[in-house]
C-alpha positions as CSV (number, residue, x, y, z in Angstrom):
1,X,-81.5,20.7,15.6
2,X,-79.8,23.9,16.6
3,X,-76.9,25.3,14.8
4,X,-74.7,25.0,17.9
5,X,-75.4,21.2,18.1
6,X,-74.5,20.8,14.4
7,X,-71.2,22.6,15.0
8,X,-70.5,20.3,18.0
9,X,-71.2,17.1,16.1
10,X,-69.1,18.3,13.2
11,X,-66.2,19.1,15.5
12,X,-66.5,15.7,17.1
13,X,-66.4,14.0,13.7
14,X,-63.2,15.9,12.8
15,X,-61.6,14.9,16.2
16,X,-62.6,11.3,15.7
17,X,-60.9,11.2,12.2
18,X,-57.9,12.9,13.6
19,X,-57.5,10.4,16.4
20,X,-57.8,7.5,13.9
21,X,-55.2,9.1,11.7
22,X,-52.9,9.6,14.7
23,X,-53.2,5.9,15.6
24,X,-52.3,4.8,12.0
25,X,-49.2,7.0,11.7
26,X,-47.8,6.7,15.2
27,X,-45.4,3.9,14.1
28,X,-44.2,6.1,11.2
29,X,-43.6,9.0,13.5
30,X,-41.6,6.9,15.9
31,X,-39.5,5.6,13.0
32,X,-39.0,9.1,11.8
33,X,-37.9,10.2,15.3
34,X,-35.4,7.3,15.4
35,X,-34.0,8.4,12.0
36,X,-33.6,12.0,13.2
37,X,-31.8,10.7,16.3
38,X,-29.5,8.7,14.0
39,X,-28.7,11.8,11.9
40,X,-28.0,13.8,15.1
41,X,-25.7,11.1,16.3
42,X,-23.9,11.2,13.0
43,X,-23.5,15.0,13.2
44,X,-22.0,14.6,16.7
45,X,-19.5,12.0,15.5
46,X,-18.4,14.2,12.6
47,X,-18.1,17.2,14.9
48,X,-15.8,15.3,17.2
49,X,-13.7,14.3,14.2
50,X,-13.4,17.9,13.0
51,X,-12.5,19.1,16.5
52,X,-9.6,16.6,16.5
53,X,-8.3,17.9,13.2
54,X,-8.8,21.6,13.9
55,X,-8.1,22.6,17.6
56,X,-10.0,25.5,19.1
57,X,-8.0,28.7,18.6
58,X,-8.6,32.4,18.3
59,X,-8.4,34.0,14.9
60,X,-10.1,31.1,13.1
61,X,-13.5,30.8,11.5
62,X,-15.3,27.6,10.4
63,X,-17.9,27.7,7.6
64,X,-20.1,24.9,6.4
65,X,-21.2,24.1,2.9
66,X,-24.4,22.0,2.4
67,X,-24.0,18.2,2.1
68,X,-25.0,17.4,-1.4
69,X,-25.5,14.2,-3.4
70,X,-22.9,12.8,-5.7
71,X,-24.6,14.7,-8.6
72,X,-24.2,18.0,-6.6
73,X,-27.9,18.2,-5.8
74,X,-29.3,19.5,-2.4
75,X,-31.6,17.2,-0.5
76,X,-33.4,17.5,2.8
77,X,-31.1,15.0,4.5
78,X,-28.1,17.1,3.5
79,X,-29.7,20.3,4.9
80,X,-30.6,18.5,8.1
81,X,-27.1,17.0,8.6
82,X,-25.4,20.3,7.8
83,X,-27.6,22.2,10.3
84,X,-27.1,19.7,13.1
85,X,-23.3,19.6,12.4
86,X,-23.1,23.4,12.7
87,X,-24.9,23.3,16.0
88,X,-22.7,20.5,17.3
89,X,-19.6,22.4,16.3
90,X,-20.9,25.6,17.9
91,X,-21.3,23.8,21.2
92,X,-17.7,22.5,21.1
93,X,-15.8,25.5,19.9
94,X,-15.2,28.5,22.2
95,X,-12.6,30.6,20.4
96,X,-13.1,29.5,16.8
97,X,-16.1,31.2,15.2
98,X,-18.6,28.8,13.7
99,X,-20.9,30.1,10.9
100,X,-21.1,30.9,7.3
101,X,-20.0,34.5,7.8
102,X,-16.5,34.0,9.1
103,X,-13.5,36.3,9.6
104,X,-9.7,35.7,9.9
105,X,-8.5,32.3,8.7
106,X,-11.7,30.6,7.3
107,X,-11.8,26.8,7.2
108,X,-14.6,25.1,5.4
109,X,-16.5,21.8,6.1
110,X,-18.0,20.2,3.0
111,X,-19.5,16.8,2.3
112,X,-21.4,14.5,0.1
113,X,-24.0,11.8,0.4
114,X,-23.3,8.6,-1.6
115,X,-26.3,6.3,-2.0
116,X,-25.9,2.6,-2.3
117,X,-28.5,-0.2,-2.5
118,X,-28.5,-0.9,1.3
119,X,-26.5,1.9,2.9
120,X,-25.8,5.7,2.8
121,X,-22.2,6.9,3.0
122,X,-21.6,10.3,4.4
123,X,-18.4,11.9,3.1
124,X,-17.0,14.8,5.1
125,X,-13.8,16.8,4.7
126,X,-12.2,19.9,6.2
127,X,-10.5,22.3,3.9
128,X,-7.9,24.9,4.8
129,X,-8.2,28.6,3.8
130,X,-6.0,27.9,0.7
131,X,-8.3,25.1,-0.3
132,X,-6.0,22.2,0.6
133,X,-7.3,19.2,2.5
134,X,-6.8,19.2,6.2
135,X,-8.5,15.9,6.9
136,X,-11.5,13.8,5.8
137,X,-13.5,10.9,6.9
138,X,-16.6,8.8,6.0
139,X,-19.5,7.5,8.0
140,X,-21.9,4.7,6.9
141,X,-25.6,4.5,7.8
142,X,-28.1,1.7,7.0
143,X,-30.4,2.9,4.2
144,X,-34.0,2.1,5.2
145,X,-37.3,3.5,3.9
146,X,-37.4,6.2,6.6
147,X,-34.0,7.5,5.9
148,X,-34.7,7.4,2.1
149,X,-37.6,9.8,2.7
150,X,-35.0,12.5,3.5
151,X,-33.4,12.1,0.2
152,X,-36.0,14.2,-1.6
153,X,-34.8,17.5,-3.2
154,X,-34.5,20.5,-0.9
155,X,-36.5,23.6,-1.6
156,X,-33.5,25.8,-1.5
157,X,-31.0,25.7,-4.4
158,X,-27.3,26.1,-4.0
159,X,-24.5,27.0,-6.4
160,X,-22.1,24.6,-4.6
161,X,-20.9,21.9,-7.0
162,X,-19.8,19.2,-4.5
163,X,-16.7,17.1,-4.5
164,X,-17.3,15.6,-7.9
165,X,-17.5,11.9,-6.9
166,X,-19.0,9.6,-9.6
167,X,-22.5,8.5,-9.5
168,X,-23.1,5.3,-7.5
169,X,-23.5,2.2,-9.7
170,X,-23.3,-1.6,-9.7
171,X,-19.5,-1.5,-8.9
172,X,-20.3,0.1,-5.5
173,X,-22.4,-2.9,-4.6
174,X,-19.5,-5.2,-5.6
175,X,-17.1,-3.2,-3.4
176,X,-18.9,-1.9,-0.2
177,X,-16.0,0.4,0.5
178,X,-16.8,2.6,-2.5
179,X,-16.7,5.5,-3.1
180,X,-13.2,6.3,-1.9
181,X,-11.5,8.0,-4.8
182,X,-11.4,11.6,-3.6
183,X,-9.7,13.3,-0.6
184,X,-11.7,12.9,2.5
185,X,-13.3,9.6,1.3
186,X,-10.4,7.3,1.9
187,X,-10.8,3.9,3.5
188,X,-9.3,4.1,7.0
189,X,-6.7,1.6,8.0
190,X,-7.5,1.6,11.7
191,X,-5.1,-1.1,13.0
192,X,-1.4,-2.0,12.6
193,X,-2.3,-5.1,10.5
194,X,-5.3,-5.1,8.1
195,X,-6.2,-6.8,4.9
196,X,-8.9,-5.7,2.4
197,X,-10.5,-7.7,-0.4
198,X,-11.7,-5.2,-3.0
199,X,-12.6,-4.7,-6.6
200,X,-11.4,-2.1,-9.2
201,X,-14.0,-0.9,-11.6
202,X,-13.4,1.1,-14.9
203,X,-11.3,4.2,-14.3
204,X,-11.4,3.5,-10.6
205,X,-9.0,4.8,-7.9
206,X,-9.0,3.2,-4.5
207,X,-7.5,5.3,-1.7
208,X,-6.5,4.3,1.8
209,X,-5.5,6.5,4.8
210,X,-3.3,5.4,7.7
211,X,-1.4,7.0,10.6
212,X,2.0,6.2,12.2
213,X,2.4,7.5,15.7
214,X,6.2,7.0,15.7
215,X,9.0,6.4,13.2
216,X,8.9,2.8,12.0
217,X,8.5,0.4,9.1
218,X,5.5,0.1,6.9
219,X,4.7,-2.7,4.5
220,X,2.0,-2.7,1.9
221,X,1.4,-5.8,-0.2
222,X,-1.0,-6.1,-3.2
223,X,-2.1,-9.4,-4.8
224,X,-3.8,-8.9,-8.1
225,X,-4.1,-10.6,-11.5
226,X,-4.3,-7.1,-13.0
227,X,-1.6,-4.7,-14.1
228,X,-1.8,-2.1,-11.3
229,X,0.3,0.5,-9.6
230,X,0.6,1.5,-6.0
231,X,1.3,5.1,-5.0
232,X,2.2,6.4,-1.5
233,X,1.6,10.1,-0.5
234,X,2.0,12.2,2.6
235,X,-1.4,13.5,3.4
236,X,-1.9,16.9,1.9
237,X,0.8,16.4,-0.8
238,X,0.0,15.9,-4.5
239,X,3.2,14.1,-5.6
240,X,3.8,10.5,-4.5
241,X,7.2,9.7,-2.9
242,X,6.9,5.9,-3.5
243,X,5.5,4.2,-6.6
244,X,5.4,0.5,-7.3
245,X,4.0,-1.5,-10.2
246,X,3.5,-5.1,-11.2
247,X,4.1,-5.3,-15.0
248,X,4.6,-9.0,-14.9
249,X,1.3,-9.4,-12.8
250,X,3.3,-10.5,-9.8
251,X,2.5,-9.2,-6.3
252,X,3.5,-5.7,-5.3
253,X,5.4,-5.4,-2.0
254,X,6.3,-1.9,-0.8
255,X,8.5,-1.8,2.2
256,X,9.7,1.5,3.6
257,X,10.4,3.4,6.8
258,X,8.2,6.4,7.6
259,X,8.2,9.3,9.9
260,X,5.2,10.0,12.2
261,X,2.2,11.4,10.4
262,X,-0.8,10.6,8.1
263,X,-0.3,8.9,4.7
264,X,-2.4,8.1,1.7
265,X,-2.0,5.0,-0.4
266,X,-3.6,4.8,-3.9
267,X,-4.2,1.8,-6.1
268,X,-5.2,2.1,-9.7
269,X,-4.9,0.2,-13.0
270,X,-2.5,1.2,-15.7
271,X,-5.3,0.8,-18.2
272,X,-8.5,2.6,-17.1
273,X,-10.7,-0.1,-18.8
274,X,-9.2,-2.9,-16.6
275,X,-11.6,-4.3,-14.0
276,X,-11.1,-7.0,-11.5
277,X,-10.6,-8.1,-7.9
278,X,-7.5,-7.7,-5.7
279,X,-6.3,-7.8,-2.1
280,X,-4.2,-5.3,-0.2
281,X,-2.6,-5.8,3.2
282,X,-1.0,-3.3,5.5
283,X,1.6,-4.0,8.2
284,X,2.3,-0.7,10.1
285,X,5.0,-0.4,12.7
286,X,7.3,-3.2,14.0
287,X,6.2,-6.8,13.7
288,X,5.8,-8.7,17.0
289,X,9.1,-9.4,18.7
290,X,8.2,-13.1,19.1
291,X,9.7,-15.2,16.3
292,X,8.1,-18.7,16.1
293,X,11.1,-20.1,14.2
294,X,13.5,-19.7,17.1
295,X,15.7,-21.2,18.2
296,X,17.9,-21.5,15.1
297,X,21.2,-20.2,16.3
298,X,23.3,-22.9,14.5
299,X,23.4,-25.3,11.5
300,X,22.1,-28.1,13.6
301,X,19.0,-26.1,14.4
302,X,18.3,-25.0,10.8
303,X,14.8,-25.6,9.6
304,X,14.1,-26.6,5.9
305,X,13.1,-23.7,3.6
306,X,11.4,-24.6,0.4
307,X,11.1,-22.5,-2.8
308,X,8.2,-20.2,-2.7
309,X,8.5,-19.5,1.0
310,X,8.2,-16.0,2.4
311,X,8.9,-15.7,6.1
312,X,8.4,-12.7,8.4
313,X,11.2,-13.0,10.9
314,X,12.8,-10.8,13.6
315,X,16.4,-10.3,14.6
316,X,17.6,-9.5,18.1
317,X,21.1,-8.1,18.9
318,X,23.8,-10.7,18.3
319,X,21.2,-13.0,16.8
320,X,21.7,-15.3,13.8
321,X,19.1,-17.2,11.9
322,X,20.0,-20.4,10.0
323,X,18.0,-22.1,7.2
324,X,18.4,-25.3,5.3
325,X,17.7,-24.7,1.6
326,X,15.6,-27.6,0.4
327,X,14.5,-28.0,-3.3
328,X,12.8,-30.8,-5.1
329,X,15.2,-30.6,-8.1
330,X,18.5,-29.0,-8.9
331,X,18.4,-25.5,-10.3
332,X,19.0,-21.8,-9.9
333,X,17.5,-20.1,-6.9
334,X,17.6,-16.7,-5.2
335,X,17.3,-15.9,-1.5
336,X,16.8,-12.3,-0.5
337,X,15.5,-10.0,2.3
338,X,13.2,-7.0,2.3
339,X,12.5,-4.5,5.0
340,X,14.0,-1.3,6.4
341,X,14.4,-2.0,10.1
342,X,17.4,-4.4,10.1
343,X,20.6,-4.3,8.0
344,X,20.9,-7.9,7.0
345,X,23.9,-10.0,5.8
346,X,23.3,-13.3,4.0
347,X,25.9,-16.1,3.8
348,X,25.7,-19.4,1.9
349,X,27.5,-22.4,3.4
350,X,28.1,-26.0,2.3
351,X,27.2,-28.4,5.1
352,X,27.1,-25.4,7.5
353,X,30.9,-25.1,7.5
354,X,32.4,-24.0,4.1
355,X,31.5,-20.4,3.1
356,X,30.5,-20.3,-0.6
357,X,29.1,-16.8,-1.1
358,X,27.8,-13.8,0.8
359,X,25.9,-10.5,0.2
360,X,24.8,-7.6,2.4
361,X,23.6,-4.7,0.2
362,X,23.0,-6.2,-3.2
363,X,19.2,-6.2,-3.0
364,X,16.5,-3.6,-3.0
365,X,16.9,-0.7,-0.4
366,X,20.4,-2.2,0.5
367,X,18.9,-5.5,1.6
368,X,20.8,-8.8,1.1
369,X,20.3,-10.9,-2.1
370,X,22.0,-14.2,-3.0
371,X,21.7,-16.1,-6.2
372,X,23.1,-19.6,-6.5
373,X,22.8,-23.1,-7.9
374,X,21.3,-25.7,-5.6
375,X,22.4,-29.2,-6.5
376,X,22.6,-32.4,-4.6
377,X,24.8,-31.1,-1.8
378,X,23.5,-29.8,1.5
379,X,23.4,-25.9,1.4
380,X,22.6,-23.8,4.4
381,X,22.1,-20.0,4.7
382,X,22.9,-17.8,7.7
383,X,21.4,-14.4,8.3
384,X,22.8,-11.9,10.7
385,X,22.3,-8.2,11.3
386,X,25.0,-5.4,11.1
387,X,25.3,-2.8,13.8
388,X,23.8,-0.3,14.4
389,X,20.7,-1.8,12.7
390,X,21.4,-5.4,13.9
391,X,17.9,-6.0,15.2
392,X,14.3,-5.6,14.0
393,X,11.8,-7.4,11.7
394,X,12.7,-8.5,8.1
395,X,11.1,-10.6,5.4
396,X,13.0,-13.5,3.8
397,X,12.0,-14.8,0.4
398,X,13.2,-18.0,-1.3
399,X,12.3,-18.5,-5.0
400,X,13.3,-19.8,-8.3
401,X,15.8,-17.9,-10.4
402,X,16.1,-17.9,-14.2
403,X,19.4,-16.3,-15.2
404,X,19.9,-15.2,-18.8
405,X,22.0,-17.6,-20.8
406,X,25.1,-16.1,-22.5
407,X,28.1,-17.5,-24.5
408,X,31.5,-16.0,-24.9
409,X,31.8,-13.2,-27.6
410,X,34.1,-10.3,-28.2
411,X,31.1,-7.9,-28.5
412,X,30.3,-5.8,-25.5
413,X,26.9,-6.3,-23.9
414,X,25.0,-3.6,-22.2
415,X,22.5,-4.3,-19.4
416,X,20.6,-2.0,-17.0
417,X,21.2,-2.7,-13.3
418,X,18.0,-3.2,-11.2
419,X,17.3,-3.4,-7.5
420,X,18.8,-6.8,-7.4
421,X,22.1,-8.2,-8.9
422,X,22.2,-9.4,-12.5
423,X,22.5,-13.2,-12.7
424,X,23.9,-14.7,-15.9
425,X,24.4,-18.3,-16.9
426,X,27.8,-18.4,-18.8
427,X,28.0,-21.5,-21.0
428,X,31.5,-22.7,-22.1
429,X,31.5,-25.2,-25.0
430,X,35.2,-25.3,-25.5
431,X,37.8,-25.4,-22.7
432,X,40.4,-22.7,-22.7
433,X,41.4,-19.3,-21.3
434,X,38.7,-16.6,-21.1
435,X,38.7,-12.9,-20.2
436,X,35.7,-11.5,-18.3
437,X,35.5,-7.7,-17.9
438,X,32.7,-5.4,-16.6
439,X,32.4,-1.7,-16.2
440,X,29.7,0.8,-15.1
441,X,29.4,4.4,-16.4
442,X,29.0,6.2,-13.1
443,X,29.9,4.0,-10.2
444,X,31.7,0.9,-9.0
445,X,30.8,-2.6,-10.1
446,X,31.3,-6.0,-8.5
447,X,31.6,-9.1,-10.6
448,X,31.6,-12.7,-9.3
449,X,32.0,-16.0,-11.0
450,X,31.1,-19.5,-9.6
451,X,31.7,-23.0,-10.8
452,X,28.6,-25.1,-11.2
453,X,27.2,-27.2,-9.5
454,X,29.7,-26.8,-6.7
455,X,29.3,-22.9,-6.4
456,X,33.0,-22.5,-6.0
457,X,34.1,-18.9,-6.4
458,X,36.6,-18.1,-9.2
459,X,38.9,-15.1,-9.4
460,X,38.3,-13.1,-12.6
461,X,41.0,-10.4,-12.4
462,X,42.8,-11.7,-15.6
463,X,42.5,-14.5,-18.1
464,X,41.3,-17.7,-16.4
465,X,41.0,-21.3,-17.6
466,X,37.4,-22.5,-17.8
467,X,36.4,-26.1,-18.4
468,X,33.4,-27.0,-20.6
469,X,30.2,-26.4,-18.6
470,X,28.0,-23.8,-17.1
471,X,29.0,-21.0,-14.7
472,X,27.1,-18.4,-12.7
473,X,28.2,-14.8,-13.4
474,X,26.9,-12.2,-10.9
475,X,27.1,-8.4,-11.6
476,X,26.3,-5.8,-8.9
477,X,26.0,-2.1,-9.5
478,X,23.8,0.8,-8.4
479,X,20.1,0.6,-9.6
480,X,19.7,2.4,-12.9
481,X,23.4,2.1,-13.8
482,X,24.3,0.8,-17.3
483,X,26.6,-2.2,-17.1
484,X,28.9,-2.9,-20.0
485,X,30.7,-6.3,-20.0
486,X,32.1,-8.9,-22.2
487,X,33.2,-12.5,-21.8
488,X,35.7,-13.5,-24.6
489,X,38.1,-16.2,-25.5
490,X,41.8,-15.6,-25.4
491,X,42.0,-14.8,-29.1
492,X,39.4,-12.1,-28.7
493,X,40.6,-10.7,-25.4
494,X,42.2,-7.6,-26.8
495,X,39.1,-6.7,-28.8
496,X,37.1,-7.0,-25.5
497,X,39.4,-4.7,-23.7
498,X,39.4,-2.1,-26.5
499,X,35.6,-2.1,-26.7
500,X,35.4,-1.4,-23.0
501,X,37.9,1.4,-23.3
502,X,40.7,-0.2,-21.3
């Protein structure tokens, strides 16, 4: 056999093996092509997001740092994503220069790849020339075997240290929204009303980002059997302007009125070792104008309200909402409103005709708050709005009240005023004349006394005669104020006055 024939047969054998190999790996190549298309689509989506945050203007440059793992390691997927993102941005920008070697005001795009058991989270953020955060977002991809092939170390090394997110672990699988504890990785609240069921792990911080297009109310409520705190920031600022906690393990309800813009809400435990589940709900902007409890314009239309109820209602101009206070047993209760859209006034009536008590600014954020004793009589409450804020949504809460029990004494007591009035149960064991005095160090104070169980108001300007029994004493002052008061018998009245500096 000639040498030429041997060469031809050898070449044919090589071609045959190549064809077989191509047939065996065609599915793998198709899968790899689909994965590349997925990464390219992710780059285009991130580019569109960056363009919304950074409009195209002259005198700006945009540089890209490689996308690294949570450990700060470069991988092929990060290089591919960074390269495609750079191309996508270069196609969109005309006046802003895109590239590592920028001039003028240089903005930087950086990102990380957080690997979970079944998904890959791409974290991306845009930094201003001074290093502050302009905006950030996250994008989730399904983690399959083809995508995992791109998570091998890249040949080129980098000195970039990444964002410093913690290494993914079992807690990330319990909470699929992790990691979200760094700027740019926040969970987006994409609608005006959303609820999340989440889990706090050790030393965890959960961050949420939301936007208000116009000035309006915002309500954030947290339900947790953990001691946690809720912080609210304006995006780009490092100091929260609202902080709420739940030291008694009750729910946190933060209601405020915000200007247009982006905001960050953070939730974290007081003790970094605490772990557990919680739920957080957002209500952004005005509640729907429709009020399912209407009509309730008079006592005859009042619907029963039981302790533990929390209603989201809405007032319209010249509107009034009536409620019949129903309880299974006699006792002390409190009725109060929350919200910043409507300026509410609460009034308590016996049988809908006789006014017993009222309040307009005694509660948190100048909301209304009424404490009272509910006995066997028929009590109704009326809620109205005060111009110019006489319309808008509000939340009404009806719950049990446990006033502190006190007895007359010449000694002066000191109490700190909170965001609600101080309710005290005054017990008289011997009928006679008594003096009740109260003062605050820096501002005015309002004191009210009611007979029980009739809730009849008593004037307390001087010495008054009190029968044996219990009375409800209500003290109102500015939050944080120190209240000094005494309730003394006639024989100790002068000592009471002297102690208060009268």
